[in-house]
C-alpha positions as MATLAB code, in Angstrom:
seq = 'MKDKRPVNLDIGTMRLPITAWASIAHRASGVFLFAGMAVLIWALDASLASP';
ca = [
     -38.281  -19.179   23.838;
     -41.088  -21.192   22.481;
     -42.912  -20.224   19.240;
     -46.699  -19.350   19.614;
     -47.318  -20.180   15.836;
     -50.483  -21.930   14.811;
     -50.154  -25.877   14.677;
     -52.902  -26.777   12.415;
     -52.702  -25.176    8.843;
     -55.106  -27.542    7.182;
     -57.212  -25.454    4.840;
     -60.058  -27.564    5.099;
     -60.685  -27.034    8.815;
     -60.191  -23.315    8.832;
     -63.260  -21.195    9.209;
     -63.474  -18.059    7.037;
     -65.011  -14.882    8.435;
     -68.249  -13.567    6.965;
     -66.369  -10.807    5.247;
     -64.235  -13.301    3.354;
     -67.579  -15.059    2.225;
     -68.975  -11.692    1.166;
     -65.835  -11.005   -0.828;
     -65.955  -14.425   -2.586;
     -69.654  -14.054   -3.413;
     -68.971  -10.591   -4.635;
     -66.253  -11.838   -7.074;
     -68.420  -14.683   -8.235;
     -71.373  -12.500   -8.937;
     -69.197  -10.134  -10.827;
     -68.016  -13.097  -13.031;
     -71.581  -14.078  -13.670;
     -72.714  -10.530  -14.478;
     -69.760  -10.093  -16.952;
     -70.684  -13.511  -18.755;
     -74.319  -12.659  -18.580;
     -73.743   -9.346  -20.405;
     -71.601  -10.990  -23.125;
     -74.628  -13.348  -23.788;
     -77.052  -10.319  -23.585;
     -75.129   -8.476  -26.051;
     -74.657  -11.482  -28.428;
     -78.502  -11.867  -28.325;
     -79.197   -8.355  -29.047;
     -76.931   -8.405  -31.961;
     -78.588  -11.490  -33.234;
     -81.968  -10.089  -32.911;
     -80.989   -6.887  -34.747;
     -79.214   -8.597  -37.589;
     -80.996   -8.449  -40.913;
     -82.262  -11.891  -42.100;
];
């Protein structure tokens, strides 16, 4: 019996479906929002600090 496994497993030639790209973009936007909130909270704290 012959195996019907994929021959080419090179990650550079594989195409991701649109749902995979949407998932990656969603995760990246979450990281940017998290980092942005940290910067905004720091800026708010700095602006409200007494001189």
